[in-house]
C-alpha positions as CSV (number, residue, x, y, z in Angstrom):
1,M,-20.3,-17.3,-65.8
2,A,-23.3,-17.3,-63.6
3,N,-25.0,-20.3,-65.3
4,G,-23.8,-23.9,-64.6
5,Q,-20.5,-25.1,-63.4
6,I,-17.3,-23.2,-64.1
7,T,-14.6,-25.9,-64.5
8,Y,-11.9,-23.7,-66.1
9,L,-10.6,-20.1,-66.4
10,D,-9.2,-19.1,-69.8
11,G,-7.4,-15.8,-70.1
12,F,-10.6,-13.8,-70.7
13,R,-12.4,-15.2,-67.8
14,L,-9.2,-14.7,-65.6
15,H,-9.0,-11.1,-66.7
16,R,-12.7,-10.4,-66.1
17,G,-12.8,-11.9,-62.7
18,L,-9.8,-9.8,-61.5
19,V,-11.3,-6.7,-62.8
20,A,-14.5,-7.3,-60.8
21,G,-12.3,-7.9,-57.8
22,I,-10.4,-4.7,-58.6
23,R,-13.6,-2.8,-58.7
24,Q,-14.7,-4.0,-55.4
25,V,-11.4,-2.6,-53.9
26,L,-11.7,0.6,-55.5
27,S,-15.1,1.3,-54.1
28,K,-13.5,0.6,-50.5
29,Q,-10.4,2.8,-50.9
30,N,-11.5,5.3,-48.3
31,Y,-12.4,2.6,-45.8
32,L,-8.9,0.9,-46.2
33,N,-7.1,4.1,-45.7
34,K,-9.0,4.7,-42.5
35,I,-8.1,1.4,-40.8
36,N,-4.5,1.5,-42.0
37,V,-2.3,1.3,-38.8
38,F,0.5,-1.3,-39.8
39,P,3.3,-1.1,-40.5
40,V,2.8,2.8,-40.3
41,P,-0.6,4.5,-39.7
42,D,-0.1,6.9,-42.6
43,G,-3.6,6.4,-43.9
44,D,-2.6,5.4,-47.4
45,T,-3.0,1.5,-47.7
46,G,-6.2,1.9,-49.8
47,T,-4.7,4.3,-52.1
48,N,-1.6,2.3,-52.6
49,I,-3.6,-1.0,-53.3
50,C,-5.9,0.9,-55.7
51,F,-3.0,2.5,-57.5
52,T,-1.5,-0.9,-58.0
53,L,-4.7,-2.5,-59.1
54,L,-5.5,0.5,-61.6
55,S,-1.9,-0.1,-62.9
56,I,-3.1,-3.7,-63.8
57,M,-6.3,-2.4,-65.5
58,D,-4.3,0.1,-67.5
59,G,-1.4,-2.4,-68.3
60,T,-3.8,-5.1,-69.5
61,A,-6.1,-2.9,-71.5
62,G,-5.8,-4.0,-75.2
63,H,-3.6,-7.0,-74.1
64,V,-6.3,-9.5,-72.9
65,V,-5.2,-12.8,-74.4
66,P,-7.1,-16.2,-74.4
67,H,-4.2,-18.2,-72.8
68,A,-4.5,-18.1,-69.1
69,G,-0.8,-18.5,-68.3
70,K,0.2,-15.6,-70.7
71,M,-2.7,-13.5,-69.3
72,A,-1.4,-14.1,-65.9
73,E,2.1,-12.9,-66.9
74,V,0.6,-9.7,-68.3
75,I,-1.2,-9.1,-65.2
76,A,2.0,-9.8,-63.1
77,D,4.1,-7.4,-65.3
78,A,1.4,-4.6,-65.1
79,A,1.3,-5.1,-61.2
80,L,5.1,-4.7,-60.9
81,D,5.5,-1.7,-62.8
82,G,2.7,0.2,-61.1
83,A,3.1,-1.4,-57.5
84,R,2.9,1.3,-54.7
85,G,3.2,0.9,-51.0
86,N,3.9,-2.1,-48.8
87,S,0.6,-3.9,-49.6
88,G,0.8,-3.0,-53.3
89,V,4.2,-4.5,-53.7
90,I,3.3,-7.6,-51.9
91,L,0.3,-7.9,-54.1
92,A,2.5,-7.4,-57.2
93,Q,4.8,-10.2,-55.9
94,F,1.8,-12.5,-55.4
95,F,0.8,-12.1,-59.1
96,Q,4.4,-12.6,-60.0
97,G,4.5,-16.0,-58.3
98,F,1.0,-16.9,-59.5
99,S,2.1,-16.2,-63.0
100,E,5.4,-18.2,-62.8
101,A,3.4,-21.2,-61.6
102,V,0.7,-21.3,-64.4
103,I,2.6,-19.9,-67.2
104,N,2.3,-22.9,-69.3
105,E,-1.4,-23.5,-68.8
106,E,-3.7,-22.6,-71.5
107,R,-6.8,-22.9,-69.2
108,L,-6.8,-23.2,-65.2
109,S,-8.6,-25.8,-63.5
110,V,-9.2,-25.3,-59.7
111,P,-6.0,-27.3,-59.0
112,H,-4.0,-25.1,-61.5
113,F,-5.6,-22.1,-59.7
114,A,-4.7,-23.5,-56.2
115,K,-1.0,-24.1,-57.3
116,G,-1.0,-20.5,-58.6
117,V,-2.3,-19.0,-55.3
118,R,0.1,-21.2,-53.2
119,A,3.0,-20.1,-55.4
120,G,1.9,-16.5,-55.0
121,H,1.8,-16.7,-51.3
122,L,5.4,-18.2,-51.2
123,S,6.7,-15.6,-53.5
124,A,5.2,-12.7,-51.5
125,W,6.5,-14.3,-48.3
126,E,10.1,-14.4,-49.7
127,A,10.0,-11.0,-51.0
128,L,9.8,-9.5,-47.3
129,S,12.8,-9.1,-45.3
130,E,10.8,-9.6,-42.1
131,P,7.4,-11.2,-43.0
132,K,4.7,-11.1,-40.4
133,E,1.5,-13.0,-39.6
134,G,-1.6,-11.1,-39.2
135,T,-1.1,-9.2,-42.5
136,I,-2.2,-9.6,-46.1
137,L,0.2,-12.8,-46.1
138,S,-2.0,-14.5,-43.7
139,V,-5.1,-14.1,-45.7
140,I,-3.4,-15.1,-49.0
141,D,-2.0,-18.2,-47.0
142,A,-5.6,-19.1,-45.9
143,A,-6.9,-18.9,-49.4
144,A,-4.1,-21.1,-50.7
145,E,-4.9,-23.6,-47.9
146,T,-8.5,-23.8,-48.6
147,L,-8.0,-24.3,-52.4
148,T,-5.2,-26.8,-51.9
149,A,-7.2,-28.9,-49.4
150,K,-10.0,-29.3,-52.0
151,T,-7.8,-30.2,-54.9
152,G,-7.9,-34.0,-56.0
153,T,-11.4,-34.3,-54.2
154,G,-13.6,-33.7,-57.1
155,F,-13.8,-30.0,-56.2
156,D,-13.7,-28.7,-59.8
157,D,-16.3,-25.9,-59.7
158,F,-14.8,-22.5,-59.3
159,H,-18.2,-21.1,-57.9
160,L,-17.7,-23.6,-55.0
161,A,-14.0,-23.1,-54.8
162,M,-14.2,-19.3,-54.5
163,Q,-17.1,-19.5,-52.0
164,E,-15.0,-21.6,-49.7
165,T,-11.9,-19.6,-50.3
166,L,-13.6,-16.5,-49.5
167,E,-14.9,-17.9,-46.3
168,G,-11.6,-19.2,-45.3
169,A,-10.1,-15.7,-46.1
170,I,-12.6,-13.9,-44.0
171,V,-11.8,-16.2,-40.9
172,A,-8.0,-15.4,-41.4
173,L,-9.0,-11.7,-41.5
174,E,-10.8,-11.9,-38.3
175,K,-7.8,-13.4,-36.6
176,T,-5.4,-10.5,-37.7
177,P,-6.1,-8.4,-34.6
178,E,-4.9,-11.5,-32.5
179,Q,-1.7,-11.8,-34.5
180,L,-0.6,-8.1,-34.4
181,A,-0.9,-6.2,-31.3
182,I,-1.3,-2.7,-32.9
183,L,-4.4,-4.1,-34.7
184,K,-6.2,-5.2,-31.5
185,K,-5.2,-2.0,-29.7
186,S,-6.6,0.0,-32.4
187,G,-9.8,-2.2,-32.9
188,V,-9.3,-2.9,-36.7
189,V,-8.1,-5.7,-39.0
190,D,-5.1,-5.4,-41.2
191,A,-5.9,-3.0,-44.1
192,G,-4.0,-4.9,-46.6
193,A,-5.5,-8.2,-45.7
194,Q,-8.9,-6.6,-45.9
195,G,-8.0,-5.4,-49.3
196,F,-7.3,-8.9,-50.5
197,V,-10.5,-10.2,-49.1
198,Y,-12.4,-7.5,-51.2
199,I,-10.5,-8.8,-54.3
200,L,-11.9,-12.3,-53.5
201,K,-15.4,-10.8,-52.7
202,G,-15.4,-9.1,-56.0
203,V,-14.3,-12.3,-58.0
204,F,-17.0,-14.4,-56.2
205,D,-19.8,-11.8,-56.7
206,F,-18.8,-11.9,-60.6
207,I,-18.9,-15.6,-60.7
208,K,-22.4,-15.6,-59.1
209,S,-23.8,-12.8,-61.3
210,G,-21.5,-12.6,-64.3
211,S,-21.7,-8.7,-63.8
212,L,-18.6,-6.5,-63.4
213,R,-20.6,-3.9,-61.6
214,S,-19.8,-3.1,-58.0
215,R,-21.5,-1.0,-55.5
216,H,-19.9,2.3,-54.4
217,D,-21.4,2.6,-51.0
218,D,-20.8,5.6,-48.8
219,E,-19.7,3.2,-46.1
220,P,-18.0,-0.1,-46.9
221,E,-20.0,-3.3,-46.6
222,L,-18.1,-4.8,-43.6
223,L,-17.1,-8.4,-44.3
224,I,-16.3,-8.8,-40.6
225,S,-17.5,-7.1,-37.4
226,T,-15.0,-4.3,-36.4
227,S,-15.1,-1.0,-34.7
228,E,-14.6,2.3,-36.2
229,A,-10.8,3.1,-36.4
230,P,-10.0,5.4,-33.5
231,G,-7.8,8.5,-34.1
232,G,-4.6,9.3,-32.4
233,F,-2.3,6.7,-33.9
234,E,1.3,7.2,-33.5
235,M,4.0,6.5,-35.9
236,D,5.9,3.6,-34.3
237,S,9.0,3.7,-36.6
238,E,12.4,5.3,-36.6
239,F,12.3,5.7,-40.3
240,R,10.5,8.5,-42.1
241,F,10.4,8.0,-45.7
242,C,8.5,5.4,-47.8
243,T,10.9,4.8,-50.6
244,E,10.3,2.8,-53.8
245,C,11.6,2.2,-57.3
246,L,11.6,-0.2,-60.2
247,I,14.9,-1.9,-60.9
248,I,15.7,-3.3,-64.4
249,G,18.9,-5.4,-65.0
250,D,20.5,-8.6,-66.4
251,N,21.0,-10.3,-63.1
252,I,19.6,-8.6,-60.2
253,L,20.9,-10.4,-57.0
254,L,17.7,-10.0,-55.0
255,P,19.0,-11.8,-51.7
256,E,22.2,-9.9,-51.7
257,L,20.4,-6.5,-52.2
258,R,17.9,-7.3,-49.6
259,K,20.6,-8.0,-47.1
260,R,22.2,-4.7,-47.9
261,L,19.2,-2.8,-47.7
262,A,18.3,-4.1,-44.3
263,E,21.3,-2.0,-43.0
264,I,19.5,1.2,-44.0
265,G,15.8,0.7,-43.5
266,D,13.0,-1.7,-42.5
267,S,9.7,-3.0,-44.1
268,I,11.6,-4.1,-46.9
269,V,9.6,-5.8,-49.9
270,L,11.9,-6.7,-52.7
271,G,10.2,-8.8,-55.4
272,G,10.1,-9.7,-59.1
273,S,12.7,-11.5,-61.1
274,K,16.4,-11.2,-61.8
275,K,15.5,-8.9,-64.8
276,R,12.9,-6.8,-63.2
277,A,12.2,-6.1,-59.6
278,K,10.3,-3.7,-57.4
279,L,11.6,-2.3,-54.1
280,H,9.7,-0.9,-51.1
281,I,11.6,0.2,-48.0
282,H,11.1,2.6,-45.2
283,T,14.4,4.7,-44.5
284,N,15.7,7.8,-43.4
285,H,18.0,8.2,-46.4
286,P,16.1,7.7,-49.7
287,Q,19.1,8.7,-52.0
288,Q,21.3,6.3,-50.1
289,V,18.9,3.4,-51.1
290,F,18.9,4.7,-54.7
291,D,22.8,5.0,-54.8
292,L,22.9,1.5,-53.5
293,V,20.3,0.0,-55.9
294,V,21.9,1.7,-59.0
295,N,24.6,-1.0,-58.6
296,Y,22.2,-3.7,-59.5
297,G,20.4,-2.2,-62.5
298,V,18.8,0.8,-63.9
299,I,16.4,2.7,-61.8
300,E,12.9,3.8,-62.9
301,G,9.9,5.1,-61.1
302,Q,11.5,6.6,-58.0
303,K,9.0,7.6,-55.3
304,V,9.5,8.9,-51.8
305,D,6.6,9.6,-49.4
306,D,7.0,11.4,-46.1
307,M,5.2,9.1,-43.7
308,E,5.3,11.6,-40.8
309,K,3.3,14.1,-43.0
310,Q,1.0,11.3,-44.1
311,V,0.4,10.2,-40.6
312,A,-0.5,13.8,-39.6
313,V,-3.0,14.2,-42.5
314,S,-4.7,10.8,-41.8
315,Q,-5.2,11.4,-38.2
316,T,-6.9,14.8,-38.4
317,D,-10.5,15.4,-39.2
318,K,-11.2,15.5,-42.8
319,G,-10.3,18.9,-44.2
320,T,-12.0,21.0,-46.6
321,V,-9.4,21.9,-49.2
322,A,-6.0,20.4,-49.9
323,I,-3.4,22.6,-51.7
324,V,-1.0,20.9,-54.0
325,T,1.9,22.2,-56.0
326,D,5.1,20.8,-57.5
327,S,8.6,21.4,-56.4
328,T,9.3,24.0,-58.9
329,A,7.6,26.3,-56.4
330,D,10.0,27.8,-54.0
331,I,8.3,28.3,-50.5
332,P,9.9,29.4,-47.4
333,E,10.2,26.6,-44.8
334,S,8.3,28.6,-42.2
335,Y,5.2,28.4,-44.6
336,L,5.5,24.7,-45.4
337,E,5.5,24.1,-41.6
338,A,2.6,26.5,-40.8
339,H,0.4,25.4,-43.7
340,D,-0.8,22.1,-45.2
341,I,0.9,22.3,-48.6
342,H,1.3,19.1,-50.5
343,I,4.4,19.0,-53.0
344,V,4.8,16.6,-55.9
345,P,8.5,16.4,-56.7
346,A,10.0,17.0,-60.1
347,R,12.8,14.6,-61.3
348,L,16.3,15.5,-62.5
349,S,19.4,13.8,-63.1
350,F,23.2,14.3,-63.3
351,G,24.5,11.8,-65.7
352,N,23.1,8.4,-64.9
353,T,22.0,9.4,-61.3
354,G,18.5,10.5,-60.8
355,Y,17.0,12.5,-57.9
356,L,13.6,13.7,-56.8
357,D,13.7,17.4,-56.5
358,K,14.0,18.8,-52.8
359,V,13.4,15.0,-51.5
360,T,16.7,13.2,-52.3
361,I,18.7,16.3,-53.2
362,T,19.1,19.5,-51.3
363,P,19.6,22.9,-53.0
364,E,23.1,22.9,-51.5
365,E,23.9,19.6,-53.0
366,F,22.4,20.5,-56.3
367,Y,24.5,23.7,-56.8
368,T,27.7,21.8,-55.7
369,K,27.0,19.2,-58.5
370,L,26.1,22.0,-60.9
371,V,29.4,23.7,-60.4
372,E,31.7,20.8,-59.9
373,G,30.1,18.0,-61.7
374,P,30.9,17.2,-65.4
375,D,27.3,16.6,-66.3
376,F,24.6,19.5,-66.7
377,P,21.4,18.4,-65.0
378,K,18.4,17.2,-67.0
379,T,15.2,17.9,-65.5
380,S,11.7,16.4,-66.0
381,Q,8.1,17.2,-64.7
382,P,6.4,14.8,-62.3
383,T,4.4,11.9,-64.3
384,P,0.5,11.8,-64.3
385,G,1.2,8.8,-62.0
386,D,2.8,10.9,-59.4
387,F,-0.1,13.2,-59.3
388,L,-2.6,10.5,-59.4
389,R,-1.2,8.8,-56.2
390,T,-1.2,12.2,-54.4
391,Y,-4.7,13.0,-55.5
392,Q,-6.0,9.5,-54.5
393,F,-4.4,9.9,-51.1
394,L,-5.8,13.5,-50.6
395,A,-9.3,12.7,-51.8
396,S,-9.7,10.3,-49.0
397,H,-8.8,12.9,-46.4
398,Y,-10.1,16.2,-47.8
399,E,-13.3,17.3,-49.5
400,S,-11.7,18.7,-52.4
401,V,-8.1,19.6,-54.0
402,I,-6.6,22.6,-55.7
403,S,-3.6,22.0,-57.6
404,I,-1.4,24.9,-58.8
405,H,1.5,24.6,-61.2
406,L,3.7,26.3,-63.5
407,P,2.6,27.2,-67.1
408,L,2.5,24.8,-69.9
409,P,4.9,26.7,-72.2
410,V,7.5,26.2,-69.4
411,S,6.9,22.6,-68.6
412,G,4.5,19.6,-69.1
413,T,3.8,19.6,-65.3
414,L,0.4,21.2,-65.8
415,Q,-0.7,18.7,-68.4
416,S,0.5,15.8,-66.1
417,A,-1.6,17.2,-63.3
418,Q,-4.7,17.7,-65.7
419,N,-4.3,14.1,-66.9
420,A,-4.3,12.6,-63.4
421,A,-7.3,14.7,-62.4
422,R,-9.3,13.4,-65.2
423,R,-8.7,9.8,-63.9
424,L,-10.5,10.7,-60.8
425,P,-13.9,12.1,-62.0
426,E,-15.6,11.3,-58.7
427,A,-13.1,13.6,-56.7
428,H,-13.3,17.3,-56.6
429,I,-10.0,18.4,-58.0
430,T,-9.3,21.8,-59.7
431,V,-6.0,22.0,-61.5
432,I,-5.0,25.8,-62.3
433,D,-2.2,27.4,-64.2
434,G,-0.1,29.5,-61.8
435,K,1.2,31.4,-64.7
436,T,4.6,31.9,-63.0
437,T,7.5,29.8,-61.4
438,A,10.0,29.6,-58.6
439,V,9.1,32.0,-55.8
440,G,6.3,33.7,-57.8
441,L,4.5,30.3,-57.9
442,G,5.4,29.9,-54.2
443,M,3.7,33.2,-53.4
444,V,0.4,32.1,-55.2
445,V,0.5,28.7,-53.5
446,V,1.0,30.4,-50.1
447,R,-1.8,32.8,-50.7
448,A,-4.1,29.8,-51.3
449,A,-3.0,27.9,-48.2
450,E,-3.4,30.9,-46.0
451,A,-7.0,31.1,-47.4
452,V,-7.6,27.5,-46.6
453,S,-6.3,28.1,-43.1
454,A,-8.7,31.0,-42.7
455,G,-11.7,28.7,-43.4
456,K,-12.3,29.9,-47.1
457,S,-14.3,27.6,-49.4
458,H,-13.0,25.8,-52.5
459,G,-14.6,28.6,-54.7
460,D,-13.3,31.4,-52.6
461,V,-9.8,30.0,-52.8
462,L,-10.0,29.8,-56.6
463,A,-11.1,33.4,-56.8
464,L,-8.3,34.4,-54.5
465,C,-5.9,32.6,-56.5
466,A,-6.9,34.1,-59.7
467,Q,-6.3,37.5,-58.2
468,A,-3.0,36.4,-56.8
469,I,-1.7,35.2,-60.2
470,D,-2.7,38.3,-61.9
471,Q,-0.8,40.4,-59.5
472,T,2.3,38.6,-58.8
473,I,5.4,39.5,-60.5
474,I,8.9,37.8,-60.6
475,Y,12.3,39.0,-61.7
476,A,15.6,37.0,-61.7
477,A,18.9,38.8,-61.9
478,I,21.6,36.5,-63.5
479,K,25.1,36.8,-62.2
480,D,26.8,34.3,-64.5
481,L,25.1,33.5,-67.9
482,S,27.3,30.4,-68.4
483,Y,24.6,28.2,-67.0
484,T,22.0,29.8,-69.1
485,V,24.1,29.1,-72.3
486,R,24.7,25.4,-71.2
487,G,20.9,25.0,-70.7
488,G,20.3,26.4,-74.2
489,R,18.3,29.4,-73.0
490,I,20.6,31.9,-74.8
491,K,23.3,32.1,-77.4
492,P,26.7,32.2,-76.6
493,S,27.0,35.4,-78.4
494,R,24.7,37.0,-76.2
495,K,26.7,36.1,-73.2
496,R,29.9,37.5,-74.7
497,I,28.1,40.8,-75.3
498,A,26.8,40.9,-71.7
499,D,30.2,40.0,-70.3
500,L,31.8,42.7,-72.3
501,L,29.4,45.3,-71.1
502,R,29.3,44.0,-67.5
503,A,25.6,44.0,-67.9
504,T,23.3,41.9,-65.6
505,P,20.2,40.4,-67.5
506,V,17.0,40.3,-65.6
507,L,14.5,37.6,-66.5
508,T,10.7,37.4,-66.0
509,V,7.7,35.3,-67.0
510,T,6.1,37.0,-69.9
511,P,2.5,37.5,-70.6
512,Q,2.9,34.6,-73.1
513,L,4.1,32.4,-70.1
514,T,7.5,31.9,-71.2
515,V,10.7,32.8,-69.4
516,D,12.4,35.8,-71.2
517,M,14.5,38.8,-70.8
518,A,12.8,41.8,-68.9
519,G,15.9,44.0,-69.2
520,K,19.2,44.6,-67.8
521,F,21.4,46.7,-65.4
522,F,25.0,47.4,-65.5
523,G,27.4,46.1,-63.0
524,R,27.9,42.7,-61.4
525,K,29.9,43.6,-58.1
526,D,26.5,44.9,-56.4
527,L,23.9,42.5,-57.6
528,P,21.5,43.3,-54.6
529,G,21.9,47.1,-55.0
530,G,21.4,46.9,-58.8
531,L,18.4,44.7,-58.7
532,A,16.7,46.6,-55.9
533,K,17.0,49.9,-58.0
534,W,16.0,48.2,-61.3
535,V,12.9,46.6,-59.7
536,A,11.9,50.0,-57.8
537,K,11.8,51.8,-61.2
538,R,9.1,49.4,-62.5
539,M,6.9,48.9,-59.5
540,D,4.0,51.1,-58.0
541,L,5.9,52.2,-54.9
542,D,2.5,53.6,-53.4
543,T,1.4,49.8,-53.1
544,T,2.4,47.7,-49.9
545,Y,3.9,44.5,-51.0
546,N,4.5,40.9,-49.6
547,I,7.8,39.8,-51.0
548,F,9.6,36.6,-51.4
549,I,13.3,36.5,-52.3
550,S,15.2,33.6,-53.3
551,H,19.0,33.0,-53.8
552,A,21.2,30.5,-55.6
553,Q,23.8,29.9,-52.7
554,C,24.2,33.6,-51.9
555,P,22.1,34.1,-48.7
556,D,24.0,37.4,-47.6
557,D,23.1,38.9,-51.0
558,A,19.4,37.9,-50.4
559,Q,19.4,39.5,-47.0
560,K,20.9,42.6,-48.4
561,L,18.5,42.9,-51.1
562,G,15.7,42.6,-48.6
563,D,17.2,45.3,-46.6
564,L,17.6,47.6,-49.5
565,L,14.1,47.6,-50.6
566,P,12.7,50.0,-48.2
567,D,15.6,52.4,-48.9
568,N,14.5,52.2,-52.6
569,G,11.0,53.4,-51.6
570,F,9.2,50.1,-51.2
571,K,6.4,49.8,-48.7
572,V,6.8,46.2,-47.2
573,A,4.3,44.2,-45.3
574,D,6.6,41.1,-45.2
575,I,9.7,39.7,-46.6
576,Q,10.6,36.1,-46.7
577,I,13.8,34.5,-48.0
578,T,14.3,31.0,-49.2
579,D,16.7,29.0,-51.7
580,T,16.2,28.9,-55.4
581,G,15.2,25.5,-56.4
582,T,16.5,23.3,-59.4
583,A,13.9,24.5,-61.8
584,L,15.1,27.9,-62.2
585,G,18.6,27.4,-60.6
586,T,19.6,25.0,-63.4
587,H,19.6,28.0,-65.8
588,A,20.2,30.9,-63.4
589,G,23.3,29.3,-61.8
590,P,25.0,30.2,-58.4
591,G,24.9,33.7,-57.2
592,S,21.5,34.5,-58.9
593,L,18.8,36.5,-57.0
594,I,15.1,36.2,-57.7
595,I,12.5,38.4,-56.3
596,A,8.6,37.9,-56.4
597,L,6.4,40.9,-55.5
598,Q,2.6,40.6,-54.6
599,P,0.3,43.2,-53.2
600,A,-0.4,42.7,-49.5
601,V,-4.0,43.4,-50.2
602,L,-5.3,42.0,-53.6
603,A,-7.3,44.1,-55.7
């Protein structure tokens, strides 16, 4: 493409040019995160745009076709499916509009391309409930204006077209601080707009050189003159959670849905088609959003980010080690507040209604549905994409990541995390098997987080984790085996025998990393007393322990268990009580008690 005039784009050229633009953006991810102040200064615009663009690369791999219009359609579908964040969803809608405008064109001339960019801008503008100038929309508009002005004037060379388009986009980018006060106050341009300029820059460089290579500078090559983004941004929004999902239906009424969503949130981007749409909204009630949206179609790809936590992360100096786990780890709230622990939620559903564990459903709500609802919950691990987004964001703000999860024989969560980490070879990410679950996994994660807070290095934290994993023991006393039977963990005949003998089974994580019977004690009226005595017979009472206790909607029993442990010979450094989450609670059922023990001083 570097030699002679380029008068058309077929599907191959369109795809190669976009890939060059994508690679340019990927090399600038950290910088885009750094200047992200609008609509919320949560430091993830670069991550979200890159995740969206990587979805295009993944979705088009093996599906590159010579027909330009059909190639644009493949690109648009991939972008919609993988869109993340405000700017990512706007970009996906831009590609949707572009695709619809050129769908019948086998080759794209400059006028065809200009028509597509203009349609992409209008489509993106219409997708927002409150579109604003000074954002990515302004830069797309400038690109469309430049191209449109040149059509019909013999301006048929893509080299010249992209050169002038890039220049026009840069001028629009420079104006964004004058259009949005928060940008001017912060001394930056809009991050989403800068990302679109990077795409154009990558495409133009490709046209000039014919090479898909892009530089990965330690610092970005500034296309405009801008100051370093100062710290101390405040979150200027009444809404806390960035909420997203994909909607699949037969006739999605986008204007009606957009109007109803405006009653429960802002920063709404709702784009796509009547059969497939992507939603982005800031709200305080994510599940209320999903409950509304399900009336318009089937929901996939639910995502909820806590923007308050993201803002806090983005406004601190780059940390050394980020600790990540999944929501199967039951961790007392006091530790979550005291330490920087990042949790990727598992997914569960009751019937056709899906939830994000501990995000859109609380333990109390979960157990109410478990007892009173007609449907037994189905659980599934976070996807590799869920972990990839988390890792991408954290890699921009931390030197390294340690991600700790429940064992592979219990769930595919560990494998999802490993698959995501492999996608980011340039990041320093270590994924480890926690070899336990629930409060046991929570204890390992807390030990790691405490080490990070104490200034330990990545290697030191890993060494400490290995000790904590080997020395953490978990036991779960099951009050009612009905839920274990419903979940298929034991046969009904075993429940009948246990009921007849009034036996309380105790589960643990075995050396083979499966959840299985560890034993039993007789009697069910005094579950705390029975469990305290049973555990005391199996532990070294000369050792001083840290202890986590979780309960399935029986806090008084949990407190009683904690009080009884010293009476049964335990030396206790610390006891913490929390709720039993959905992972173990699904099978343990209400009334169950879980205890995890770990030496206060690891050997």
